[in-house]
N, C-alpha and C positions, 0 to 999 in steps of 0.2 A: 175254281180258282180261289174263291173266298174261303172255302173249307181248308184248303192247303195252307193259306196264310194263317188261319186260326190255329191250326195244329202246330205251326212253327212258333207262334207266340206262346202257346202253352208249354212247349218243350223248353223254350228259352227261360220262361219263368221258373220252371222246375229246376233247371240247372243252377240258376241264380240262388234259389232257396237252399239247395244242397251245399253250395259254396259258403253260404252264410253260416249254416250249421257247423260245417267243418272248421271254419275259422274260430268260432266260439269255443268249440271243443278243444282245439289245440291251445288256445289261449288260457284256458282254465279260468280260475277266479280272478277278476280284475280289481277286486277290492273297491268297487264303485267307480273305477276309472273307465273311460271310454276311449275308443280309438283302436288303431291297428296293434297287433302283438309285437313285442320287442325281444331281441336276442342280446344279452349282456356279455361282452367279451372283456376279460381282465386285461388291462394295459400291461405292456412289458416292464418288468422291474429287474434291476441289476442283481446278480448273485453276489452276496457279500463273502469275501475271502479274508482270512487273517494274513495280512501282508506286512512286510518291512521294506525299508529303503536300502538299496545297494549303497555301500559307503566306500570312501577312499581315504587314504592317509596312513598313519602309523598305528600299529597294534602293540599296546603294552600289556603283557600278560604275566601271570605268576603261577607257581605250582605250590599247592598246599599239601603237606604230608602229616599224617598222624603216626607218631612214633610210640610203639608199645614195648614194654620190657620183654626181652627174649626169654622164652621158656616160662612165662608167667603162670603161677598157680596160687590158689588161696586155700589154706588149710584151717579148718575149724577144730578146736580141741575141746573135749568134754570128758566126763567120767560117768560111770554107770552106778555109782554109789551116792546115796544122799546123806549118809551118816558121817561123812568125813568133815572134820573141822579144819578150816583154813588156818595154817600157821603163818604163812608169808606169801605175798604176791611179789615176785621179784622183778616184774616188768610193768611198764605203762605204755600207753599208745604212743607210737612214734619211735620206740626203742628198736635198735637193731639186735637180732639174736643170731647165734650160731647153732648149727646142728649139735644137739646134745645139751644145750643150756637148759637148766631147770627154771621154769617160768612160774610154777606154783608149787609150794611145799605144804602138804597137809600134815597134821599132827599124827605121829606114830611112835608112841612112847617105847614100845618094845624094840624098835630099831633106831631110835633117835641117837643113842650113844654111838652106834656104828657110823651114822651119817656125820655126826659132829667130829668123830675121830679123823675123818678125811677131808673136812671142809677146808682147813688151813692149807693142806697139801694141794687140794684141788685149785685153790686160788693162786698159789705160788707157781704151780706147774701147768696151770690151765687144764688140770686133770678133772674130768667129770665123773659123776657117780657110775655111769654106765661104762667106764673105762677100768673097772676093777680088775678086769682080766690082765691088764698091764701090771698091776700090783702083784697078781698071782704069779706072773712070770718072774718077778723079783724074788718072791718067797714061795717056792713051789709047794712047801709043806702046808700052806694055808689054802683053804677052799672058800672062795668068796661068792660062789654062784648063788647060794641061798640069800645072802645079803643083797646082792644085786637085784634079784627078782623081787624081794620084799621091798626094797627101797623104791623101785620104779612104781610099785602099786600105790605109793603115797606121793607121787610127783607127777606134774605135767611137764613133759620134756619136749623141746623143739625137735621136729624131724628133719628140718631143713634150715639153711640160712635164710634170713628174711627180715621183714619189718612187722612189728606188732601193730595191727590196724584196729583192733577191738579188744577191750577188756570188760568183762561182765561186771556191772556196777554192784551186783549182789555179793561179790567177793569181799567187799569192804565190811560186810556184816558177819563174815566168818563161816558161812555155810553155803552150800551149793545144792542145786537140784539135779538129779540124775538125768542125763541126756541133754541138758542145756549147754549151749556154746559158752565156754568160759573165756577163751582167747582165740583170736584169729590172727594168723601170720600169713602175709603175702610174700611169695618167694619168686625169684627169677634171677637171671644173670645180671651183671651190671650193664650189658649191652642193650641197645634199643634197635628194633627192626621196623621196617615199613615196606609196603609194596605199591607200585604204581604202573599204570599203562602208558604214562607219558614218555616221550622219546628224549627228554632232556638228558644231556650228556653229563653224567656225574663222574667225578674224578676221585679215585681212591686216594686217601691221604689228605684230602682237602677238608677244612673245618667249616661247619655251618652252625648257625644259631637257632635254638628252639626255645619256645616259651612254655612255661607252666604257671598259670595264674598271672601274678605280676612279675615273676622272676624270669630272667633270660639265662640260658645255659649254652655253653659251647661244646659241640660234639664233633668228633672226627669220623669221616667215612672210612671204615676198614675193609668193607667188602661190597661189591656190586655184582650181583648174579643176574644174568638175563636168561629168560626162559619163555616158552610158549604155553599159555594157559590151556589145559585140556578141556576146560569147561566152555570157554568163549573163543578160543583160537587167537586171542590177543597176545601181542608181544609184551611181556612184563619185565619189570626190574625189581629184584628183592635187594633191599639196602640194609646194611648193618652199620650202626653207629656206636662209637665208644665215647663215653663222657670224658671231656677234658676238664670241665669245671667240677667243683665240689657240688654234689647232688644232695646235700643236706636239705631236708624238708620235702623231698620227693620219695614216695614209696613205690614199691614194685607194682602197685595197682594203678598208678597215675600214668596218664597219656600226655605226651608232649606234642606241641603243635609247631611245625616248621613251615615257614613261608619263604619260598625262593623266587626272587625276581628273575624272570627269563629275559633273554636278549630282545630288544625292541625290533619288531618287523616293520621296516620302513617303506613308505610310499607304495602301497598296494591297494587293489580293489578287493573288497571282501563282503561277504554276506553271512547272516546267521546260518550256522551249519545245518539247521533243520530245513533250510530252503533247498538243499541239494539232494537230488534223488538218484538212485541207481538206474541206469538204462541197460540195454543189451550189451553183453561183453563187458568192457571196462568203461563204457561211456557214462557220462554224468550229465544231468540236465536240471534245469530249474523251470518254474512256471512264472512268466511275467504276466502282468495284468494291465490292459490298456484303459483308456478313459471311459470306454463304454462298459467296462466290467468283464470283458472277455479274457479268458485265460489262454496263454500260448506257451507251448513247450519249447524251450531253447536249450540247445546243447552247449555245454560249457567245458572249459579245461580248468581243472582245479589244481591248487598247490597244497601247501600244508594246512592242517586244521590247528588253529591256535586258540586254546580254551574253547569258547563258544562260537568262534568265527572260522569260516573256510575262505582261504585266499582264492580269488578268481583270476586266472591268467588270461583268459579270453572268453568272449561270449556275452559279457555284460558291461555296462558302464554305470558310473556313479549316478544316483538319482532315480534309477528305475525302481519300480515296485515289484517285489517277488513274493510268491505265496509261501507261507511257513506251514510246514506239516504239523 
C-alpha cells in the first residue's frame, strides 16, 4: 500500500514539473518580471470617416463660363534671308490688320520704283500690292506678274485678319535673323464660344456681361446648340456670343470670363454631391455615421444637383452626418 502511495506522489511531482517548464517556455523572456503570462488585446477604436453634415435652407449658385474667340489661330511671320535690311515696320503690338496688309517692308532698290508707283493708289482704293491682278485687268497689255512676285519677296504680308500681338524688337535696328519670328498675328472671328454641361436655360437674343481684366463687356447670345458628348455621354450646350460693346483692348487670344447667377433653390435638404452613391438600378444611397462610428447605408431620393450640392427629397434630415467619398 505504501509503495502505491509513493508511486502516486512521484507521478504528481513529475506532472507539476512538466507544467512549470511548459509555462516558462510559452511565456518567453520576462525581462526580469515574475508572475503568470499575459495576453494583450487592443481595445476597440472608432474608424475615422471623412464626413459632412446634412444641411437645409436655400442654395445660391452661379455658373462660370470661359469665352474664347471662335476659330482662334495664331500665326508667326518670319523670313529665310538674313541680308534684308528693314525699310519700314508698318504695325505695332495691338494694331488690327486685314488680310493682305503689308506689315514689314524691306529695302529693294530694283523694285522700289514699282512699289512707290502704286502706293498712293493703294491707299486711296485700299488696293494692296498683291492685288496687281486687278490692275492688269484694267490694262491687259501690261504684265505685272513678275512685279507681284518680286514685291512679295521683300514684304511681310498678313495672311488673315487679326490683331498684332508681337513685334520683334530687333526690327528697330534694321536687320533680321533668318527663321526668327518677326511678327505674330492672332486671328479669329468676332464671335465668342463656350461649352457647358450645366442645364441652365439660356435664351437666344438675351444679353450677358463678361469680364476681361478690369473691363466689362456686353455680349448677345446668338446661338445655343445642345448635343450629347461622345466622350462622356453628358448633355452639353455650345454657346455662341456676339459682342455688343466695343471690344477695343481685347485681342483674339484673350479669354473672357462670364459669371451667371442662377435662380435660388429655396427651402431644401441637401448634401455634398460626393456623399451620394449609385446603387442597383436607379437607386441612390448615402452612408450615415452614428455616435459609435458605425457606418450605415441609407437609400435616398435625390433631386437636382446644384453646383457642389445634391438636393435630398427623402431619406435624410438636417444635422445628420454623412460620409464623403
